[in-house]
MDTraj code that builds the backbone (N, CA, C; nanometers):
import mdtraj as md
import numpy as np

residues = "UNK UNK UNK UNK UNK UNK UNK UNK UNK UNK UNK UNK UNK UNK UNK UNK UNK UNK UNK UNK UNK UNK UNK UNK UNK UNK UNK UNK UNK UNK UNK UNK UNK UNK UNK UNK UNK UNK UNK UNK UNK UNK UNK UNK UNK UNK UNK UNK UNK UNK UNK UNK UNK UNK UNK UNK UNK UNK UNK UNK UNK UNK UNK UNK UNK UNK UNK UNK UNK UNK UNK UNK UNK UNK UNK UNK UNK UNK UNK UNK UNK UNK UNK UNK UNK UNK UNK UNK UNK UNK UNK UNK UNK UNK UNK UNK UNK UNK UNK UNK UNK UNK UNK UNK UNK UNK UNK UNK UNK UNK UNK UNK UNK UNK UNK UNK UNK UNK UNK UNK UNK UNK UNK UNK UNK UNK UNK UNK UNK UNK UNK UNK UNK UNK UNK UNK UNK UNK UNK UNK UNK UNK UNK UNK UNK UNK UNK".split()
xyz = np.array([
    [0.0788, -0.1214, 0.0098],
    [0.0071, 0.0072, 0.0034],
    [0.0874, 0.1311, -0.0002],
    [0.1774, 0.1369, 0.0840],
    [0.2892, 0.2462, 0.1072],
    [0.3473, 0.2751, -0.0369],
    [0.3892, 0.1571, -0.1130],
    [0.4639, 0.1683, -0.2353],
    [0.3663, 0.2365, -0.3420],
    [0.2418, 0.2399, -0.3437],
    [0.1644, 0.3147, -0.4262],
    [0.1146, 0.4343, -0.3863],
    [0.1054, 0.4712, -0.2481],
    [0.0728, 0.5940, -0.2007],
    [0.1772, 0.7215, -0.2112],
    [0.2938, 0.6794, -0.1961],
    [0.4069, 0.7646, -0.1926],
    [0.4244, 0.8366, -0.3372],
    [0.4244, 0.7342, -0.4478],
    [0.4376, 0.7846, -0.5812],
    [0.3208, 0.8983, -0.6205],
    [0.2037, 0.8440, -0.5498],
    [0.0799, 0.9108, -0.5945],
    [0.0912, 1.0616, -0.5232],
    [0.1401, 1.0662, -0.3994],
    [0.1581, 1.1897, -0.3334],
    [0.2570, 1.2724, -0.3967],
    [0.3685, 1.2084, -0.4490],
    [0.4631, 1.2936, -0.5117],
    [0.4226, 1.3634, -0.6372],
    [0.3382, 1.2817, -0.7230],
    [0.2886, 1.3346, -0.8502],
    [0.1721, 1.4309, -0.8218],
    [0.0830, 1.4182, -0.7178],
    [0.0023, 1.5210, -0.6722],
    [0.0745, 1.6454, -0.6507],
    [0.1827, 1.6274, -0.5756],
    [0.2541, 1.7496, -0.5509],
    [0.3167, 1.8121, -0.6757],
    [0.3695, 1.7275, -0.7517],
    [0.4233, 1.8018, -0.8857],
    [0.3151, 1.8591, -0.9533],
    [0.1976, 1.8026, -0.9535],
    [0.0896, 1.8590, -1.0284],
    [0.0436, 1.9964, -0.9741],
    [0.0505, 2.0092, -0.8350],
    [-0.0010, 2.1324, -0.7652],
    [0.1027, 2.2228, -0.7940],
    [0.2416, 2.2080, -0.7981],
    [0.3493, 2.2830, -0.8342],
    [0.3422, 2.3505, -0.9831],
    [0.3059, 2.2399, -1.0679],
    [0.2799, 2.2853, -1.2097],
    [0.1775, 2.3897, -1.2178],
    [0.0603, 2.3797, -1.1325],
    [-0.0456, 2.4825, -1.1493],
    [0.0026, 2.6038, -1.0782],
    [0.0981, 2.6170, -0.9859],
    [0.1622, 2.7245, -0.9439],
    [0.2566, 2.7814, -1.0326],
    [0.3312, 2.7017, -1.1138],
    [0.4383, 2.7439, -1.2055],
    [0.3781, 2.8099, -1.3157],
    [0.2614, 2.7773, -1.3724],
    [0.1928, 2.8390, -1.4920],
    [0.1614, 2.9966, -1.4742],
    [0.0832, 3.0263, -1.3663],
    [0.0738, 3.1820, -1.3573],
    [0.2080, 3.2338, -1.3189],
    [0.3022, 3.1822, -1.2531],
    [0.4281, 3.2311, -1.2239],
    [0.4985, 3.2770, -1.3455],
    [0.5039, 3.1717, -1.4410],
    [0.5692, 3.1963, -1.5645],
    [0.5000, 3.3019, -1.6502],
    [0.3600, 3.2954, -1.6391],
    [0.2723, 3.3967, -1.7244],
    [0.3190, 3.5314, -1.6838],
    [0.3297, 3.5554, -1.5496],
    [0.3663, 3.6873, -1.4975],
    [0.5115, 3.7243, -1.5216],
    [0.6034, 3.6332, -1.5239],
    [0.7167, 3.6546, -1.5906],
    [0.7198, 3.6887, -1.7319],
    [0.6416, 3.6206, -1.8042],
    [0.6338, 3.6588, -1.9447],
    [0.5809, 3.7983, -1.9585],
    [0.4683, 3.8450, -1.8782],
    [0.4290, 3.9741, -1.8818],
    [0.5427, 4.0736, -1.8458],
    [0.5952, 4.0470, -1.7482],
    [0.7188, 4.1338, -1.6936],
    [0.8209, 4.1600, -1.7900],
    [0.8677, 4.0409, -1.8645],
    [0.9696, 4.0526, -1.9709],
    [0.9214, 4.1140, -2.0961],
    [0.7808, 4.0874, -2.1197],
    [0.7277, 4.1286, -2.2606],
    [0.7456, 4.0206, -2.3556],
    [0.7763, 3.9047, -2.3067],
    [0.7935, 3.7851, -2.4001],
    [0.7660, 3.6484, -2.3338],
    [0.6708, 3.5731, -2.3785],
    [0.6571, 3.4477, -2.3396],
    [0.7693, 3.3521, -2.3732],
    [0.8130, 3.3726, -2.4709],
    [0.9324, 3.2802, -2.5147],
    [1.0594, 3.3159, -2.4205],
    [1.0806, 3.4357, -2.3974],
    [1.1922, 3.4661, -2.3032],
    [1.1659, 3.4029, -2.1682],
    [1.0374, 3.4341, -2.1203],
    [1.0063, 3.3762, -1.9923],
    [1.0246, 3.2166, -1.9994],
    [0.9825, 3.1512, -2.0969],
    [0.9924, 3.0062, -2.1080],
    [1.1472, 2.9672, -2.1081],
    [1.2337, 3.0432, -2.1640],
    [1.3580, 3.0239, -2.1788],
    [1.4417, 3.0396, -2.0487],
    [1.4030, 3.1327, -1.9707],
    [1.4466, 3.1616, -1.8479],
    [1.4076, 3.0484, -1.7410],
    [1.2744, 3.0159, -1.7506],
    [1.2333, 2.9026, -1.6812],
    [1.3095, 2.7726, -1.6903],
    [1.3388, 2.7418, -1.8144],
    [1.4103, 2.6306, -1.8514],
    [1.5452, 2.6416, -1.8063],
    [1.6167, 2.7483, -1.8188],
    [1.7475, 2.7716, -1.7621],
    [1.7588, 2.7609, -1.6278],
    [1.6677, 2.8096, -1.5586],
    [1.6598, 2.7998, -1.4009],
    [1.6461, 2.6505, -1.3670],
    [1.5584, 2.5971, -1.4298],
    [1.5298, 2.4634, -1.4154],
    [1.6541, 2.3648, -1.4440],
    [1.7277, 2.3955, -1.5512],
    [1.8431, 2.3308, -1.5997],
    [1.9654, 2.3321, -1.4843],
    [1.9664, 2.4572, -1.4247],
    [2.0667, 2.4718, -1.3353],
    [2.0474, 2.4081, -1.2098],
    [1.9088, 2.4007, -1.1613],
    [1.8612, 2.3400, -1.0503],
    [1.9002, 2.1728, -1.0696],
    [1.8589, 2.1301, -1.1766],
    [1.8958, 1.9947, -1.2124],
    [2.0210, 1.9490, -1.2068],
    [2.1193, 2.0216, -1.2686],
    [2.2560, 2.0135, -1.2565],
    [2.3061, 1.9942, -1.1124],
    [2.2519, 2.0914, -1.0333],
    [2.3058, 2.0937, -0.8972],
    [2.2566, 1.9652, -0.8199],
    [2.1235, 1.9228, -0.8614],
    [2.0879, 1.8013, -0.7893],
    [2.1773, 1.6908, -0.8319],
    [2.1956, 1.6707, -0.9680],
    [2.2864, 1.5610, -1.0230],
    [2.4089, 1.5505, -0.9529],
    [2.4828, 1.6719, -0.9157],
    [2.5962, 1.6643, -0.8410],
    [2.5918, 1.6337, -0.7002],
    [2.4769, 1.6902, -0.6443],
    [2.4701, 1.6606, -0.4987],
    [2.4223, 1.5227, -0.4758],
    [2.3750, 1.4463, -0.5774],
    [2.3267, 1.3098, -0.5476],
    [2.4338, 1.2180, -0.6002],
    [2.5453, 1.2679, -0.6615],
    [2.6441, 1.1916, -0.7250],
    [2.6133, 1.1157, -0.8549],
    [2.4896, 1.1675, -0.9153],
    [2.4591, 1.1136, -1.0444],
    [2.5032, 1.1788, -1.1687],
    [2.5857, 1.2814, -1.1569],
    [2.6373, 1.3595, -1.2628],
    [2.6993, 1.2689, -1.3865],
    [2.7785, 1.1675, -1.3450],
    [2.8456, 1.0838, -1.4371],
    [2.7530, 1.0203, -1.5280],
    [2.6030, 1.0126, -1.4964],
    [2.5147, 0.9671, -1.5976],
    [2.4916, 1.0334, -1.7076],
    [2.5357, 1.1682, -1.7108],
    [2.5074, 1.2561, -1.8231],
    [2.6019, 1.2066, -1.9432],
    [2.7060, 1.1311, -1.9208],
    [2.7854, 1.0830, -2.0221],
    [2.7192, 0.9709, -2.1088],
    [2.6187, 0.9287, -2.0442],
    [2.5297, 0.8185, -2.1270],
    [2.4455, 0.8822, -2.2363],
    [2.4377, 1.0180, -2.2432],
    [2.3629, 1.0756, -2.3305],
    [2.3784, 1.0348, -2.4792],
    [2.5188, 1.0097, -2.5072],
    [2.5636, 0.9909, -2.6449],
    [2.5071, 0.8463, -2.6783],
    [2.4668, 0.7673, -2.5836],
    [2.4254, 0.6277, -2.6247],
    [2.2844, 0.5960, -2.6423],
    [2.1982, 0.7076, -2.6158],
    [2.0710, 0.6926, -2.6234],
    [2.0169, 0.7269, -2.7694],
    [1.9086, 0.6739, -2.8106],
    [1.8452, 0.7144, -2.9384],
    [1.8274, 0.8711, -2.9433],
    [1.8665, 0.9331, -3.0429],
    [1.8725, 1.0792, -3.0519],
    [1.7296, 1.1367, -3.0424],
    [1.6334, 1.0605, -3.0886],
    [1.4891, 1.1182, -3.1021],
    [1.4425, 1.1371, -2.9533],
    [1.5037, 1.0630, -2.8520],
    [1.4379, 1.0744, -2.7305],
    [1.4908, 1.2129, -2.6623],
    [1.5814, 1.2646, -2.7115],
    [1.6261, 1.4077, -2.6663],
    [1.5187, 1.5057, -2.7013],
    [1.4194, 1.4737, -2.7861],
    [1.3243, 1.5764, -2.8286],
    [1.2119, 1.6022, -2.7073],
    [1.2251, 1.5164, -2.6053],
    [1.1314, 1.5275, -2.4812],
    [1.1620, 1.6794, -2.4328],
    [1.2722, 1.7120, -2.4354],
    [1.3129, 1.8569, -2.3855],
    [1.2291, 1.9503, -2.4786],
    [1.2132, 1.9418, -2.6049],
    [1.1332, 2.0197, -2.6797],
    [0.9976, 2.0296, -2.6379],
    [0.9564, 1.9114, -2.6062],
    [0.8026, 1.8906, -2.5666],
    [0.7715, 1.9622, -2.4539],
    [0.8660, 1.9706, -2.3523],
    [0.8687, 2.0306, -2.2127],
    [0.8745, 2.1735, -2.2396],
    [0.9629, 2.2194, -2.3450],
    [0.9638, 2.3677, -2.3672],
    [0.8420, 2.4219, -2.4258],
    [0.7834, 2.3410, -2.5069],
    [0.6379, 2.3923, -2.5550],
    [0.5490, 2.4029, -2.4679],
    [0.5340, 2.2928, -2.3746],
    [0.4493, 2.2973, -2.2722],
    [0.4661, 2.4202, -2.1727],
    [0.5900, 2.4584, -2.1516],
    [0.6027, 2.5638, -2.0664],
    [0.5493, 2.7003, -2.1377],
    [0.6001, 2.7247, -2.2505],
    [0.5644, 2.8252, -2.3325],
    [0.3946, 2.8248, -2.3673],
    [0.3437, 2.7134, -2.3938],
    [0.1945, 2.7207, -2.4157],
    [0.1254, 2.7400, -2.2977],
    [0.1505, 2.7038, -2.1800],
    [0.0699, 2.7154, -2.0814],
    [0.0875, 2.8597, -2.0145],
    [0.2207, 2.9352, -2.0312],
    [0.2194, 3.0524, -1.9851],
    [0.1667, 3.1663, -2.0888],
    [0.1522, 3.1019, -2.2143],
    [0.0914, 3.1994, -2.3154],
    [-0.0663, 3.1965, -2.2980],
    [-0.1324, 3.0904, -2.2738],
    [-0.2871, 3.0899, -2.2610],
    [-0.3397, 3.1229, -2.1237],
    [-0.2631, 3.1316, -2.0025],
    [-0.3136, 3.1373, -1.8726],
    [-0.3707, 3.2962, -1.8753],
    [-0.3231, 3.3906, -1.9298],
    [-0.3862, 3.5143, -1.9284],
    [-0.5199, 3.5173, -1.9898],
    [-0.5531, 3.4337, -2.0947],
    [-0.6732, 3.4293, -2.1682],
    [-0.7886, 3.3319, -2.1184],
    [-0.7154, 3.2303, -2.0845],
    [-0.8082, 3.0988, -2.0377],
    [-0.8382, 3.1209, -1.8666],
    [-0.7328, 3.1599, -1.8019],
    [-0.7375, 3.1485, -1.6710],
    [-0.6670, 3.0189, -1.6101],
    [-0.6299, 3.0202, -1.5034],
    [-0.5497, 2.8927, -1.4566],
    [-0.6317, 2.7579, -1.4526],
    [-0.7479, 2.7454, -1.3955],
    [-0.8238, 2.6370, -1.3766],
    [-0.8572, 2.5776, -1.5384],
    [-0.9138, 2.6703, -1.6321],
    [-0.9320, 2.6106, -1.7461],
    [-0.8064, 2.5656, -1.8384],
    [-0.6876, 2.6458, -1.8291],
    [-0.5781, 2.6130, -1.8820],
    [-0.5257, 2.4807, -1.8329],
    [-0.5231, 2.4613, -1.7130],
    [-0.4771, 2.3390, -1.6503],
    [-0.5722, 2.2271, -1.6965],
    [-0.7062, 2.2378, -1.6742],
    [-0.7868, 2.1323, -1.7200],
    [-0.7764, 2.0907, -1.8625],
    [-0.7534, 2.1946, -1.9512],
    [-0.7362, 2.1603, -2.0873],
    [-0.6110, 2.0795, -2.1146],
    [-0.5035, 2.1140, -2.0301],
    [-0.3723, 2.0523, -2.0298],
    [-0.3807, 1.9097, -1.9918],
    [-0.4591, 1.8867, -1.8840],
    [-0.4719, 1.7551, -1.8193],
    [-0.5606, 1.6678, -1.9264],
    [-0.6551, 1.7160, -1.9813],
    [-0.7518, 1.6534, -2.0830],
    [-0.6535, 1.6112, -2.1876],
    [-0.5741, 1.6969, -2.2544],
    [-0.4865, 1.6536, -2.3715],
    [-0.3885, 1.5502, -2.3185],
    [-0.3271, 1.5610, -2.1900],
    [-0.2401, 1.4545, -2.1436],
    [-0.3187, 1.3172, -2.1436],
    [-0.4421, 1.3262, -2.0931],
    [-0.5226, 1.1951, -2.0746],
    [-0.5508, 1.1262, -2.1978],
    [-0.5831, 1.2174, -2.2994],
    [-0.6029, 1.1520, -2.4408],
    [-0.4817, 1.0725, -2.4728],
    [-0.3652, 1.1442, -2.4792],
    [-0.2520, 1.0784, -2.5294],
    [-0.2087, 0.9633, -2.4373],
    [-0.2321, 0.9791, -2.2875],
    [-0.1965, 0.8669, -2.2170],
    [-0.2845, 0.7439, -2.2322],
    [-0.4011, 0.7637, -2.2678],
    [-0.4931, 0.6429, -2.2874],
    [-0.4238, 0.5743, -2.4269],
    [-0.3886, 0.6226, -2.5201],
    [-0.3313, 0.5837, -2.6397],
    [-0.1910, 0.5171, -2.6223],
    [-0.1169, 0.5918, -2.5265],
    [0.0155, 0.5298, -2.4927],
    [-0.0007, 0.4073, -2.4019],
    [-0.0906, 0.4204, -2.3168],
    [-0.1135, 0.2718, -2.2424],
    [-0.1702, 0.1671, -2.3159],
    [-0.2379, 0.1933, -2.4197],
    [-0.2970, 0.0872, -2.5025],
    [-0.1841, 0.0349, -2.5923],
    [-0.0797, 0.0984, -2.6243],
    [0.0147, 0.0401, -2.7163],
    [0.1462, 0.0087, -2.6431],
    [0.1678, 0.0742, -2.5299],
    [0.2804, 0.0361, -2.4441],
    [0.4157, 0.0731, -2.5034],
    [0.4438, 0.2036, -2.5536],
    [0.5601, 0.2223, -2.6036],
    [0.6740, 0.2501, -2.5068],
    [0.8127, 0.2767, -2.5336],
    [0.8950, 0.3154, -2.4483],
    [0.9409, 0.2062, -2.3493],
    [0.8889, 0.0826, -2.3769],
    [0.9201, -0.0377, -2.2708],
    [0.8159, -0.0239, -2.1621],
    [0.6906, 0.0347, -2.1929],
    [0.5920, 0.0661, -2.0903],
    [0.5019, -0.0867, -2.1095],
    [0.4327, -0.1309, -2.0086],
    [0.3381, -0.2481, -2.0294],
    [0.2105, -0.1764, -2.0744],
    [0.1496, -0.2543, -2.1826],
    [0.0328, -0.2120, -2.2402],
    [-0.0836, -0.2327, -2.1447],
    [-0.1711, -0.1384, -2.1252],
    [-0.2842, -0.1450, -2.0409],
    [-0.4247, -0.1189, -2.1320],
    [-0.5087, -0.2000, -2.1131],
    [-0.6365, -0.1929, -2.2046],
    [-0.7062, -0.0731, -2.1702],
    [-0.7606, -0.0128, -2.2667],
    [-0.8669, 0.1038, -2.2653],
    [-0.9933, 0.0310, -2.2318],
    [-1.0458, 0.0707, -2.1072],
    [-1.1695, 0.0184, -2.0780],
    [-1.2837, 0.1336, -2.0333],
    [-1.3914, 0.0945, -2.0262],
    [-1.4917, 0.1889, -1.9921],
    [-1.4596, 0.2735, -1.8771],
    [-1.4263, 0.2132, -1.7620],
    [-1.3787, 0.2989, -1.6512],
    [-1.2753, 0.4114, -1.6772],
    [-1.1783, 0.3725, -1.7547],
    [-1.0825, 0.4792, -1.7967],
    [-1.1278, 0.5842, -1.8950],
    [-1.2165, 0.5392, -1.9815],
    [-1.2721, 0.6237, -2.0731],
    [-1.3721, 0.7497, -1.9940],
    [-1.4364, 0.6819, -1.9081],
    [-1.5320, 0.7586, -1.8161],
    [-1.4418, 0.8709, -1.7461],
    [-1.3301, 0.8273, -1.6798],
    [-1.2493, 0.9174, -1.6162],
    [-1.1946, 1.0533, -1.7179],
    [-1.1656, 1.0045, -1.8418],
    [-1.1336, 1.0989, -1.9305],
    [-1.2598, 1.2056, -1.9534],
    [-1.3645, 1.1433, -1.9772],
    [-1.5009, 1.2236, -2.0118],
    [-1.5234, 1.3063, -1.8909],
    [-1.5108, 1.2615, -1.7759],
    [-1.5284, 1.3559, -1.6585],
    [-1.4313, 1.4580, -1.6644],
    [-1.3064, 1.4505, -1.6866],
    [-1.2072, 1.5705, -1.7042],
    [-1.2492, 1.6495, -1.8194],
    [-1.3077, 1.6134, -1.9278],
    [-1.3621, 1.6860, -2.0312],
    [-1.4619, 1.7646, -1.9770],
    [-1.5576, 1.6989, -1.9096],
    [-1.6726, 1.7811, -1.8586],
    [-1.6411, 1.8731, -1.7680],
    [-1.5279, 1.8492, -1.6797],
    [-1.4839, 1.9613, -1.6018],
    [-1.4181, 2.0738, -1.6797],
    [-1.3799, 2.0498, -1.7856],
    [-1.2959, 2.1501, -1.8676],
    [-1.4032, 2.2411, -1.9365],
    [-1.5192, 2.1744, -1.9796],
    [-1.6338, 2.2577, -2.0240],
    [-1.6921, 2.3289, -1.9200],
    [-1.7130, 2.2817, -1.7953],
    [-1.7666, 2.3405, -1.6828],
    [-1.6875, 2.4654, -1.6425],
    [-1.5324, 2.4523, -1.6537],
    [-1.4619, 2.5509, -1.6046],
    [-1.4777, 2.6844, -1.7007],
    [-1.4998, 2.6568, -1.8083],
    [-1.5181, 2.7817, -1.8974],
    [-1.6671, 2.8355, -1.9015],
    [-1.7651, 2.7711, -1.8407],
    [-1.9084, 2.8214, -1.8364],
    [-1.9037, 2.9499, -1.7707],
])
top = md.Topology()
chain = top.add_chain()
for i, resn in enumerate(residues, 1):
    res = top.add_residue(resn, chain, resSeq=i)
    for name in ("N", "CA", "C"):
        top.add_atom(name, md.element.get_by_symbol(name[0]), res)
traj = md.Trajectory(xyz[None], top)
């Protein structure tokens, strides 16, 4: 039970911090006059923080493995950059709840497909009615958030 609760708590914390990060980055973009500059600064600060964590935990040597992974896997950084830019760009227009709801809805649609096919070494998980209802409920929340 503890094995499944701790990761759940960590990802709930990460989600709550992402909700906090979105308006902070939007305010940074407004202050700078550029969402792209804000996203670049956000990623730069995050990069420095992660490098410090790598050295603090003794994991910095693993960076040398970057040359041995499939190059297309490195595009995950571009996906993260697009997320940061997009969320800070839409927050002033949509508001935090609607923007985060839409982001989560998009994540769930792709997550259903990824679970179904099991890419990247993941175990395939069947799409069932319960999971589809969960996504529909989030979509309903998205619609209600904009009402």
